C-alpha positions in Angstrom: 11.5 5.0 -9.3 7.8 4.6 -7.8 5.3 5.9 -5.3 3.2 3.1 -4.8 0.3 4.9 -3.2 -1.9 2.0 -1.4 -5.6 2.6 0.7 -6.8 0.1 2.1 -8.9 -0.8 5.2 -7.7 0.0 9.0 -8.0 -3.3 9.9 -6.3 -4.6 7.1 -2.7 -2.0 6.9 -0.8 -4.4 10.1 -0.5 -7.4 8.1 0.4 -5.5 4.5 2.5 -2.6 6.6 4.9 -5.8 9.0 5.0 -7.9 5.2 6.3 -5.2 3.2 8.9 -4.5 6.2 9.7 -6.9 6.8 10.8 -7.0 3.3 12.9 -3.5 3.7 10.6 -1.6 2.2 10.1 1.7 3.6 6.7 2.4 4.6 5.1 5.4 5.3 1.7 5.1 7.4 -1.3 7.7 7.2 -4.7 7.7 8.9 -7.5 8.8 6.9 -11.1 9.2 6.6 -13.3 7.8 3.5 -15.3 5.7 2.1 -19.3 5.0 3.0 -20.1 5.7 6.5 -16.6 7.4 6.3 -14.9 3.9 7.5 -11.3 4.0 9.1 -9.0 3.7 6.1 -4.9 4.2 5.9 -3.5 5.2 2.9 0.6 3.3 2.8 3.4 5.8 0.4 6.3 3.7 -0.5 8.9 4.4 -2.7 9.3 2.1 -5.0 13.3 1.1 -7.3 11.8 0.1 -10.8 12.9 -3.6 -10.5 10.8 -4.3 -7.2 8.1 -2.5 -8.2 6.5 -6.0 -9.2 7.7 -8.0 -6.4 5.9 -5.1 -3.7 3.1 -5.3 -5.7 2.7 -9.4 -5.4 3.5 -8.9 -1.5 0.6 -6.6 -1.2 -2.2 -9.2 -3.1 -0.9 -12.1 -1.3 -1.5 -10.3 2.0 -5.2 -9.1 0.8 -7.0 -12.1 -1.0 -9.9 -11.2 -2.6 -12.7 -11.7 -0.7 -15.6 -14.4 -1.8 -18.4 -11.1 -1.7 -16.2 -9.4 -4.8 -15.4 -6.5 -2.1 -12.3 -5.2 -2.9 -10.2 -4.8 -0.5 -7.7 -2.0 -1.7 -6.7 0.8 -4.4 -3.6 1.3 -5.1 -1.0 3.5 -7.7 2.3 3.8 -8.6 3.5 6.9 -10.1 6.4 7.7 -11.7 8.6 9.3 -9.5 11.2 12.1 -11.1 13.5 13.0 -7.9 14.0 11.6 -4.8 15.6 13.4 -2.4 16.5 13.0 1.8 17.6 16.0 3.8 
């Protein structure tokens, strides 16, 4: 299992979240601030099975195509999960 940590701009978060949940990914959304002028950003946390990681990343990339200016639209991390438990 992997944890995908996706940091996106506030105005991109809804489209990405809706696309992910439509494909049955479970998403936790955390409002946060950072970057230039403390603009609104959102951190999305996804626990993803190893065999679904690449399809999840493809979906994210499809929802966040590059901007003409070359500005990046998201930062993401894929982190191994040693243990997962729901209580």
